[in-house]
Structure formats: structure tokens, C-alpha cells
N, C-alpha and C positions, 0 to 999 in steps of 0.2 A: 920313508913310510912303508909299513908292512902291507903288502898287497895280498889279495885273494884270501883275506882273513875269513875263517869259518866261525860262525857264532856258536858258542858253547855255553851251557849253563851247568851249574853244580848246585846242590842243595846246601845253602849256608844259612846262618842266622842273621836276622835283621831285627831292629828295634820296632817290632810290629805292635800296633795298638788294636783295640777290640775288633774292629771290623775288617782287618786284614785277612786275606783268604789264602788258601793253599793253591799250589800249582794244579792246573787242569790235568785230567787224565791224558789229554792229547799230548801235552808237553812231556809228561812222564813216559809215555809210550815211545817218544822219540829219543829217550835216554840222554836228554840234554842236561847241562849242569850250569850252575851259577858260579862265576869265577870269584876268587878272593880279590877285592878291589885293589889292594896294595900292589899286587903283581903287575897291574897295568897303570900304576901311578895315580890311583884314586884312594881317598881316605874313607874307610868304613864309617868312622865317627861322623865325618862331615856329610856323608850321604844320608844320614838320618835326618838331616835338615829338610830333605825333600818330603819325607813322611810327616815331619812336624809342620811343614808348610801346608800340606794337604789337610792335616788335622785341624789347623786353625781355620782354614776356609770352610771346612765342614761345620765346625763349631759356630762360625758366624753366619751359617746358612748362605754362603756364597757359592757353595757347591753341594750337590747331592751325593756324588760319587766320582771317583777318578781312578784311572790306571796310569802309572808313571813308569818309565823305563829309561835306563841309561846303559849304553854300550860303549866300550873303548877298546881299540886295537883288536876288534873282533870278539871281545868278551863281554857278556852281559854282567854288569856289576850291581845293578839295582833293578828290581822288578816288583812293584807293589800295587795292590788293589785296596781301595778304601771306600767306605760309605756304601751307598746303595745304587744298584742299577734301576731299581724301582722302589722308591721310598714308600709309596702307598701300600705296596705288598710286602714291604720289609725284605725284599730280595737283595742280598748283598752283591756289591760289585765284585766281579771275578777277573782274574788275569786274562781269561779267554772271552770276556764280554765283547760283543760286537757293537760297533758304533757307526753312526752316519758320519762319514769323514768329509763330506761335502767338497770344498775346494782343494783338499789334499788329493783329489782325483786329478787335478790339473797336471801335476808332475808325471803321473802315469800316462796320461794322454799324450803329453809332449814326448815321452820316451817312445811310445808307439810310433809317433810321427817321425822321430829320429831314426828308428829302425828302418822305416821305408826310405828315408833319405839315404841311409847307408846302402840300400839295395839299388840306388840309382834311379828311383822312381820319380824324383823331382829334385830341383835345387831349392834351397831355402829362399832365394831371391825371386823365385818364380811368382808371377801374379796368381793370386788365389782364384780369380775368375777363370783361369785356364782349366781348373779342375772342378770349380763350382760356377758354371756359367750364369747361374741365377744372379750372381753379384756383379756381372758386367754392367757398366753404365751407372753405378751408384754415384750420387753426388754428395757433396759436403755442404752442410747447413752452416751458414755464417750469420751470427747475430748482428743486427743493425740497430742504430740509435732510434729509428722510428718504430722498432718493435716488430716489423714485418718479416725481417730476415731475407736472405737470398740463398740460392743454391749455386755452388761452384763445381767445376770439374776438379777432381783430385789432382794435386800437383804431381803425383806419381801413383802407380797402382798399389793396392794393398798386397803385401807379399805373405808367403807362408811364415817367414820369420816374424812378421808383424803379429800374426796370430799367437805365436809362442811367447812374445814379450809384451803383449798388450799395447801395441802402438798402431793398431789397425784402424782406429777411429770408431770402433764399436763400443757400446756401453751396455750396462745392465739396465739402465733407465731408472734406478732407484736412489741415486746419490745426489741428484739435483732436480730442479724444476725447469730445466731448459726445454725448449720446444722439441728437441730431439728426444730427450728423456720422456717427455709426455707421450710422444708417438710410440716409443719403445714399450712403455707401460701398457698403452692401449692395445698393442699388438699381441701381448701375452706370449712372448717368445718362448718361455720355458714351460709351456703347457705339457705336463707329463702324459697327457692323452693324445698328443700329436707326435710327430717325429722330428728328428733333426733336419731331415730333408725339407719338411714343411717350414721349419724355423728359418732355414736359409732362404727359402722362397719368399717368406715375409720380409727378411732383411733386404732382399733385392729391391723392395718397394719403399724402403726407408732411407733417409739421408744419414750420412756419417756424422758423428759428433765433431770430428776434427780431421784434418788432412792426415793420411797414413804416414807414419814415421815422425810426426811432429809433436804428438802428445802421448803421454803414458796415461791410459785410462782403463781401469779395471772393468771388465765387461764380459760379453758372451764370446770373446775371441776363441777360447779353448773349446767351447761347444761347437763352434764352426770348424775348428781343427779336428775334432772327433768325427764330424761328418766327412771331412776331407780324407781322413784315414780310412773310413768305410768305403768311400768311392774308389780310392786308389788301390786299396788291398782287395776289393771285391768281397769283403766279409763284414757282417755286422760288427759293431764295435765290441759288443760283449764276447763274441766268438774270438775276435782278434786278441783281446785282452786275455781271455782264458787260455788260449793255445800258446801265444807268444810271450806272455809276461807272467801270468799267475801260475801256470804249471811249472816252468823252470825255477821260479822263485818260491815255490811251495806256499803260495798265498791261498790257502785252502778255504778261507772264510771271507774272501773278498769277491764282490759282484754287484750288479745293478739291482738285484733283488735278493731276498732272504728266504731260503728254504724253510718250510714250516717246522721241520725237525730241529732247527736252530733257534726257534723263537724264544726258548727259555734262556738263551744267552744274549738276547738283544736288549739294549738299554732304552729306557724311556727318554724322550727328549723333553727338556724343561725350558720354560721361559720365565724370566724375571721382569716384572713390570716396573714402571717408573717409580711406583710406590714401594719397591723392594719386595713385593709379595711374589711368591712362586706359584706357577701353574703348569699343568701339563700341556706342552706344545704338540706332542704326538705320542700317544700311547703305543705300546707294542702290539697289542691284539688287533688294533685297527690301523696299523701302519700301512702306508701306501707301498712300502717295500716288500710286503708279503705276496704281492702278485707282480708278474712281469708287465711293465709298462712299455709302450712303444718308444718313448723318449729316452734315449740312452745318452745322458748328459756327460760329455767328456769334461765339462767344467766343474761338475759337482754331484754326480749321480751315484757314487759308490758307497757301499757299507763294507766294513772290514774290522779285523781285530788288530790289536797292538803289535803282536808278533808278526803278523802278515806285513804290516807296513814297515816294521823293522827290517825285514828281508829286502824290501824294495830299497830302503835307505842304504843298507849295507852294499847292495849292488852298485849304487851310485858312488858310495865311498870307495869301493874297490875298482873304480874306473870301468864299470860295465860288466864285471864278472861276479858271479855268485855260485859258490860251491862247485867251481869248475865249469859252470855254464855261462857262456858269454852272450849277453844281450846286445851290448854296444861296444864299440871300440873305445880305448882310452881317449883318443883325440875327439871323438864325438861328445863324450862326457865332459871333457875339459871345455869344449865350446859351450855346452849347456851351462856349466858353472861359471862362465865368464860374464862380466857385465856387458850388456849390449845397449845400454841407455847412454846416448851421447849428450854433450853439453847443450845442443840445440833442442833437445826433447823437453817439453814442458810437463812436469808432474801435475796431474790434475787433483782436485779435491775429491772427497768421498773416501777412497782407500788410499791414503798417502804412502809413498815409499818410505818416508822418514829420513831424517838427516843421516848421512854416512852410508846410505844404501843405494844400490842400483838394482837392475833386474836382468837375469840371464834368460835362457830358454826354458821357462817353466818354473823358475825359482826366484825368490828375493836373494840378493847377493850383498854381503857385508863388504864395503869398500874401505871404510875408515872407522876403526873402532872408537877412537875418541869422539868423533862426530856423533856416533850413535848414543854415546853415554850409557852403554851397556857392556857387560862382560862378553867377550867373544874373541874371534880371530878374523883377520882379513880373509876373504874367500869363503866364509861360512855361508851356507845356503839354507833355505827353509821356506815354509809357508804355513798356513793354518786353514782350518775349516770354520765355517760361520758358527757352528755350535761349540766353539772353543776347543777344538782339537788342534794340536800343534806339533810340528817336528822341526828339528834343525840338524844339519850335517856339517861338521867342522873337519875338513880334510887335513888341516895342519895338525890338529890334536887327535886325529883318528877317532872322533867322538860323535855319537848320535844321542840325541835327547828326544823323547816322545812323551807327551801327556795327552790322554784321551778322556774327555768328559762330554756331557751333552747339556750345554748351557747357552741359551739365547737371551739377549743378543751377545755377540762375541765379547768375552771378558779379556781384554788385552792385558790387564794388570796380572791376572793369574798366569798367563803365558810368560810374561816378563819375569815374574817372581820365580817361576819354575826354572827359567834359563839361568838366573843368578844362582839358584840352589845347585844346579848341575855344575856350573863352572867353578864355584867356590870349593867344590869337592876335589878338584885336581890338585895333587901335590907334586906332580912332575909335569912340566910343560915343555913343549918342543921349542928349540931355539929359533 
């Protein structure tokens, strides 16, 4: 595998349709170029199927707009914007449009935590309560046949690794109607006007959904991890991200809030109802991201651009290095990309892992391609954001795929269709 690849762009021709846009001035200023796809084993003709896919989704009103990007062996071979960032104002989607990336924040928070781990600030098997004492003494709620339930002592402490791989026993509270979920919903854990410290304090008074290490349950684990990063580092999460991750990775458009001067690049967030009708979920002018809120959500609080997130993905693909700047050691990245879900761990409903998949430290991990019944490679990692943003990183093929849009609820079909369109474009594959 080619290591320490540097992303380069050149200005080439694509089969663009009416609403495709030009490169932003920011990209031009960096003198980047788009590579000829065939030089890195990708078909130019087959790449057009990505644009065709997006065009069909736009025509069917399944999308308002999207940015799609494919990079292989350190070269960007596809980068397109289509449709609208604001359909009502007829504002076209641009390649430098800024999106709410929601749960794509989780990988960044986990990276921050791994950086502190490398500094010897803790061990991954350390109890979380050692650093967040508010969580000392939490019990596990056990459902009983009489409906009353009971509380049990955890069979083992919740560890920092549990937070990274969602085996902590914590939940979001919105995927079932269990007693724990009801209590979590009532607590309003993700209140943007509170703080993650206050969230952890609330969690200390709530029971766990399951014994730590025994269930995979998607939830507020990464938000708790973000608070742990803050306390161990002594820096607010936004400052730690900005100094330690965003600056070296040149992620100039990523943050927990959006400067007003970038408002014109921010996409509207849309919601489709059960009747198929579209409405505005959050407009840009009244967005909560226009002002700094005290709640710095490590689980889903960031906004950012496609190229920003590409730089983060490239760092992970390069085993922790980006453009000569090392954020993590190769061994740490390898540990993150490894499956940590053992046979005894029960996958819960709500957000399923899916057949053939496991979970690493911050990512979904492809374990068995035939079981997934999707194109891919063993060891491919990735995740998504609730507004239908999606990324995957395939170390075997040195491949990164990104699609950014703003559609609620999450449209899994679009994400899967995009992945097929990317993989079918490969004309050279690794042995």
C-alpha cells in the first residue's frame, strides 16, 4: 500500500449535468488538481454512474442536492456537486457547501481520545468513572416479567474502550420504548443549551440499558467520550479539535458552530414525511449552528465540508499521517480499524450493525463481504450522519468515498447505491 499519499486535484472533464458547479475559489487557491482516474485504476466512464445516480435521485425528489467525492491512492478522481443547497432560494449545491455531519463527528472524537491514549493519559480498559466520577455507582436496569424491573450492579465497570465501540450500556433513548429509554428521553440528555458535564451528571442518576461489554447499543457513548477528552486534556472539546486535529489536517470549515461569513455556503436541512412530502427541517438563516452553544457534542455536533472530511479520512487511510503531519501512530490506527465486537456481544435493535459487520474504535468494520451482500473489501470502515451524510475508507483498495447531503430521516438506500457506484468504477483491484 502506498503510504503518506498527498491529495492532489487537477482540472479535468466530467459528464456534468445542468446543476453541476465549478470548483470553489478556495480549492483553486490551493493549486490542487483532479487526477486522471485511469492512472489509479478507476474508469472515467464508470465514474459517470455516480453523477447519473444523483441525477435520478434529484429527478425523483429523493434528494435536493448532494456533493460526492471519490479518492484513490491519494488522488481525487471524482468530485461533483448537483442540485440545490437551498431549493426555495434556487441556490445551487457547491463543492465547498458546508453540511451538518452529525454522527460523522464520532470518528473525530475517537481520534482525539486515542491521541490522549498515546500520550499515556489513560488505558483503554480504565473505568470511565476514574475520570468521570459522576458515573460511579450506576446500576443496570433488568426487565422482569412482572413489568416492575430491577436494578443490578454491573458485572464489570464501563471502560473507555466501551465508549468508543458502543458497548457501554448507554443509549440514545429513541430506538425503543424500554423503561431505560423512557428515562433517557425524559432527561433530555442532548440539550444544546446545557453542557456535556451536565449531561454526564444526569447519566449518573440513570440506569444502564445493559451490562457494559455485553450489548452493542448505539447511544450517547461518544458524547461521554468527548467530555472525558475535555477533562483529561484540560481543554474544551472545540479547542482540542481545532488545535490538535483541524489545524494539522487543514479542516478549515469544520467546527461546532458556523461563522456568519460562511452562511452563504451552508445547506438547508430537509425532512421527508411518511407521505413523501418534503419540508425544511432547519433553515440556514435560523440555524442553531450560527451561534456557539455550550453543548459540544462529540457524538454529533460538527458541521463541515466534503474536502475537510476527506482530509480526515486520508489521515486514517495513511495510518495516522497527513501531509507529513502525524496525528496517530500506525499501531493505534490499526487498533481503531480492527473489530472489537466479540461473539458474546449482543447486537441490539434500533441501529443494527448488519450482517457481516463488526465495530472498531469509532467505525463500522466490514468483516465478511459476502455476508454484507454489498460491494466492498474486508477491513473497510465507515459510518454516516443522521442527515444522510456518509463516508467509507477501504485500506485494501486505498479508496475513500464520500457523499454529503441533508436529508432526514437517514436514507440508507442512497448511501448503499452510492457505495455500489464507487466500487463498480474500479478497473484494477488489489490482490
